TORVEX-67776 format. One line per 10 residues: number of its first residue (from 1); for each residue y, x, z of C-alpha. Coordinates in Angstrom, 3 decimals. Layout:
NUM = Y/X/Z  ...
***
This chain:
1 = -0.016/0.055/0.032  2.466/2.806/0.846  1.856/4.466/-2.515  2.293/1.174/-4.386  5.547/0.491/-2.546  6.837/4.008/-3.296  6.045/3.696/-6.970  7.785/0.292/-6.982  10.922/1.889/-5.446  10.914/4.644/-8.071
11 = 10.678/1.998/-10.850  13.523/0.077/-9.319  15.705/3.311/-9.334  14.869/3.832/-12.996  15.869/0.259/-13.909  19.317/0.441/-12.302  20.163/3.885/-13.626  22.390/4.252/-16.635  21.738/6.661/-19.549  25.246/8.208/-19.256
21 = 24.693/8.969/-15.587  21.575/11.000/-16.185  23.195/14.033/-17.695  26.324/16.063/-16.840  27.958/19.193/-18.154  31.001/21.225/-17.082  31.778/24.427/-18.830  28.650/26.634/-18.759  26.790/24.384/-16.314  24.649/21.460/-17.378
31 = 22.486/19.052/-15.389  19.923/16.598/-16.755  17.785/14.029/-15.006  14.948/12.201/-16.663  12.941/9.377/-15.130  10.057/7.182/-16.402  7.877/4.669/-14.631  5.281/2.052/-15.467  3.863/-0.814/-13.483  1.032/-3.068/-14.446
41 = -2.603/-3.969/-13.934  -6.077/-2.826/-14.775  -9.149/-4.999/-14.714  -12.491/-3.088/-14.325  -15.264/-5.226/-15.717  -12.638/-7.882/-16.494  -13.114/-9.254/-13.026  -10.502/-8.126/-10.578  -6.838/-7.316/-11.265  -5.768/-4.022/-9.612
51 = -2.269/-2.543/-9.532  -1.783/0.457/-11.843  1.387/2.496/-11.618  2.706/5.754/-12.909  6.009/7.622/-12.651  7.663/10.931/-13.436  11.001/12.333/-12.168  12.428/15.541/-13.511  15.687/17.299/-12.836  16.921/20.512/-14.600
61 = 20.044/22.648/-14.020  21.049/25.183/-16.677  23.726/27.874/-16.591  24.713/29.483/-19.886  25.202/33.226/-19.627  26.873/35.194/-22.353  24.771/36.763/-25.059  22.655/33.692/-25.774  20.954/33.667/-22.370  20.408/30.685/-20.076
71 = 19.376/30.544/-16.415  17.865/27.346/-15.096  16.111/25.546/-12.254  13.529/22.776/-12.697  12.129/20.320/-10.231  9.598/17.583/-11.106  7.704/15.025/-9.051  5.245/12.476/-10.430  2.324/10.205/-9.602  -0.124/13.115/-10.180
81 = 1.498/15.048/-7.313  1.581/11.880/-5.168  -2.183/11.426/-5.684  -2.640/14.781/-4.024  -0.101/13.980/-1.160  2.346/16.490/-2.654  6.096/16.185/-3.273  6.274/18.872/-5.865  4.706/18.962/-9.279  6.910/21.552/-10.893
91 = 9.453/23.743/-9.119  10.432/26.901/-10.978  13.266/29.117/-12.207  13.673/30.045/-15.835  15.393/32.671/-17.872  15.726/31.899/-21.528  16.813/34.351/-24.220  17.801/32.851/-27.588  15.582/33.864/-30.498  13.199/35.687/-28.123
101 = 11.625/33.378/-25.556  11.710/32.374/-21.929  10.322/33.463/-18.497  9.309/30.836/-15.899  8.598/31.711/-12.310  7.478/29.376/-9.633  5.039/26.353/-9.342  4.215/25.026/-12.762  1.435/24.610/-15.386  0.124/27.585/-17.310
111 = 1.088/28.441/-20.869  -2.411/27.480/-22.034  -1.767/23.993/-20.740  1.766/23.661/-22.046  0.998/24.834/-25.584  -2.153/22.660/-25.855  -2.458/19.876/-28.432  -4.041/16.569/-27.335  -5.207/13.432/-29.029  -3.036/10.482/-30.117
121 = -2.780/7.526/-27.785  0.102/5.006/-27.675  -0.838/3.480/-24.287  0.200/4.741/-20.896  -3.199/5.816/-19.424  -2.508/9.587/-19.783  -5.632/10.313/-21.666  -4.551/13.870/-22.348  -4.047/14.881/-18.724  -5.794/13.354/-15.679
131 = -6.332/9.857/-17.164  -5.032/7.020/-14.967  -7.972/4.678/-15.397  -10.373/6.968/-13.506  -8.234/6.339/-10.385  -9.529/2.776/-10.410  -12.908/3.210/-12.181  -14.928/5.827/-10.301  -17.096/7.860/-12.651  -20.801/7.685/-11.957
141 = -21.076/11.489/-12.062  -18.977/14.612/-12.249  -16.680/14.598/-15.306  -14.175/16.787/-17.093  -11.298/14.299/-17.273  -9.585/15.625/-20.409  -9.493/18.494/-22.926  -6.580/20.482/-21.498  -6.874/23.894/-19.923  -5.660/23.599/-16.299
151 = -5.387/25.996/-13.424  -3.269/23.740/-11.235  0.325/23.913/-9.967  -0.206/25.151/-6.366  -0.211/28.899/-6.928  2.986/30.909/-7.740  2.977/31.610/-11.427  4.910/33.594/-14.067  4.882/32.241/-17.607  6.032/34.319/-20.627
161 = 6.419/32.330/-23.874  8.045/33.103/-27.201  10.357/30.674/-29.036  8.732/28.634/-31.882  8.883/30.273/-35.228  7.462/29.727/-38.671  4.531/31.929/-37.614  3.796/30.408/-34.268  4.398/30.391/-30.574  2.606/32.604/-28.046
171 = 2.449/32.795/-24.277  0.813/34.413/-21.257  0.536/33.296/-17.635  -0.394/35.076/-14.394  -0.902/33.220/-11.111  -2.005/34.246/-7.638  -1.517/33.979/-3.839  -2.776/30.384/-3.873  -5.421/28.746/-1.666  -7.613/27.547/-4.572
181 = -8.295/30.889/-6.294  -7.517/34.574/-5.947  -5.740/34.792/-9.364  -5.776/33.386/-12.812  -4.744/34.730/-16.259  -4.029/32.231/-19.075  -3.012/32.609/-22.695  -1.944/30.144/-25.371  -1.111/30.112/-29.072  0.380/27.184/-31.109
191 = 0.938/27.138/-34.861  3.060/24.349/-36.415  3.224/23.394/-40.086  6.053/20.883/-40.294  7.001/21.015/-43.977  5.984/18.500/-46.658  4.410/15.028/-46.285  1.457/16.523/-44.322  2.567/17.930/-40.922  0.059/19.619/-38.650
201 = -0.267/21.727/-35.529  -3.104/23.774/-34.093  -3.422/25.319/-30.627  -5.762/27.756/-28.890  -5.902/28.281/-25.163  -7.950/30.451/-22.778  -8.085/30.982/-19.002  -9.909/33.105/-16.433  -9.824/32.152/-12.810  -11.248/34.500/-10.135
211 = -13.087/33.004/-7.151  -12.069/29.362/-7.371  -12.383/27.795/-3.884  -12.495/24.058/-3.593  -10.539/23.866/-6.875  -10.261/20.453/-8.471  -8.720/19.611/-11.873  -8.001/16.019/-10.730  -8.130/13.995/-7.563  -11.332/12.270/-8.776
221 = -12.988/15.376/-10.183  -15.346/17.560/-8.026  -14.123/20.423/-5.820  -15.494/23.643/-7.415  -16.327/26.886/-5.591  -17.740/29.692/-7.812  -17.592/33.456/-8.511  -15.200/32.733/-11.414  -14.273/30.106/-13.997  -13.560/30.629/-17.722
231 = -11.987/28.089/-19.985  -11.371/27.788/-23.705  -9.686/25.053/-25.641  -8.718/24.143/-29.238  -6.618/21.247/-30.583  -5.564/20.023/-33.972  -3.076/17.279/-35.000  -2.433/16.065/-38.538  0.405/13.635/-39.417  0.950/11.812/-42.728
241 = 3.895/9.384/-42.694  3.177/7.018/-39.815  -0.464/8.048/-39.400  -1.461/10.710/-36.834  -4.986/12.011/-36.336  -5.962/14.501/-33.697  -8.960/16.156/-32.101  -9.390/18.622/-29.266  -12.143/20.311/-27.261  -12.512/22.137/-23.960
251 = -15.325/24.418/-22.783  -15.577/25.403/-19.125  -18.066/27.832/-17.532  -18.419/28.519/-13.805  -20.339/31.512/-12.631  -22.703/30.715/-9.758  -21.156/27.293/-8.709  -21.885/26.166/-5.140  -23.599/22.758/-4.623  -22.057/20.886/-7.514
261 = -21.274/21.428/-11.226  -17.955/20.658/-12.721  -18.196/22.758/-15.867  -19.481/21.888/-19.334  -17.718/20.525/-22.486  -15.143/17.825/-23.110  -14.212/16.589/-26.642  -11.695/14.035/-27.753  -10.450/12.525/-31.033  -8.073/9.737/-31.892
271 = -5.862/8.148/-34.534  -2.617/6.183/-34.294  -0.340/4.282/-36.598  3.338/3.320/-36.174  5.029/0.333/-37.914  8.656/-0.323/-36.987  8.580/-1.086/-33.218  4.754/-1.439/-33.035  2.100/1.169/-32.579  -1.684/1.079/-32.308
281 = -4.248/3.825/-31.553  -7.996/4.277/-31.159  -9.203/7.160/-28.911  -12.606/8.547/-27.953  -13.439/11.023/-25.213  -16.743/12.731/-24.295  -17.586/14.681/-21.197  -20.793/16.544/-20.437  -21.131/18.500/-17.148  -23.804/20.672/-15.680
291 = -25.218/21.823/-19.024  -25.001/25.535/-18.200  -27.069/25.214/-14.931  -30.715/24.172/-14.866  -30.647/23.584/-11.135  -27.793/21.065/-11.191  -27.412/17.479/-12.330  -26.328/16.928/-15.854  -23.994/13.956/-16.505  -22.570/12.491/-19.734
301 = -19.654/10.186/-19.990  -18.307/8.385/-23.075  -14.877/6.622/-23.152  -13.320/4.543/-25.950  -9.802/3.158/-25.700  -7.940/0.920/-28.139  -4.190/0.764/-27.288  -1.241/-1.343/-28.564  2.435/-0.624/-27.750  5.602/-2.640/-28.397
311 = 8.798/-0.638/-28.262  11.547/-3.074/-27.328  14.111/-0.285/-27.106  14.456/3.371/-26.426  14.180/2.667/-22.696  11.690/-0.210/-22.533  8.101/-0.411/-23.806  5.148/-2.763/-23.264  1.662/-1.420/-23.747  -1.894/-2.806/-23.521
321 = -5.231/-0.966/-23.635  -8.771/-2.200/-23.731  -11.707/0.176/-23.409  -14.893/1.190/-21.730  -16.408/4.168/-20.003  -20.180/4.696/-20.006  -20.694/2.080/-17.270  -17.462/0.077/-17.071  -15.362/-1.923/-19.617  -11.681/-2.498/-18.657
331 = -8.417/-4.055/-19.650  -4.997/-2.615/-18.740  -1.384/-3.613/-19.432  1.972/-2.381/-18.138  5.685/-2.271/-18.658  7.133/1.220/-19.067  10.805/2.225/-18.442  12.189/5.516/-19.731  15.511/7.187/-19.085
***
């Protein structure tokens, strides 16, 4: 009840805010605040209506230094952090050099995660990162919830990433001094081909985490303790006019996991189409855990989601999704507000 009330208060704040009040600049200083929230229902097995909410608050301050350099501070809090009883999702400082790249230092996602390419979905169930429906529909076994490389937000991290060019964008991350692992090293590459009628993007990501200890990629995913964890991901998007098709895959291997298996493979694909203010998508996700360890339980999960979105304005959307996991069909709908 407390979490539902808090999400409702965040949504109320987003409703009464005005677009002009969300950004401010004075000389070399600039401040920007973004807020989004959704509130609706989900019906597992089409039997019981449960509240489903999501929100994201992000504030950024930038100071323009001479020579094409920018210093900045970023703070973000969202429903994902709230699920873990945390009040910080992102909190980092940045130094950006025009035509070269940027450095981020603090609590934030790795470059491998930020440069990843997911699958199209026009609903609000977050299928590309810690899907919302699993909060209400408990998986019948251990799953890999999405196809993105993740090493969490709780350990201090330094990200180095180049600016996007015609060749591509590259990045490297190093994190340590956290409670869930000794250290992690992540790398990511993204290539974009934006010219012509066919536009595409491809990404590659990899990660090595030393001695994960009760590390979990989502609140509903298993806690993992192992000697080390390695991850590799690939994603591809193709756009033609209003059609977008995408596919992505993630492979995880844990060395000598303790008690439970949370590694394996996760694959997703989807297609979407936009027509004026209307969008529709069809997405499919597959997870298979425990495949590398003969002494641990192997579990497969299939999820299909068909989503529809009506964009009333730049700030207001209505979306509906119908789908099913391996064991449970569901219906979900919500109103989303964006500023």
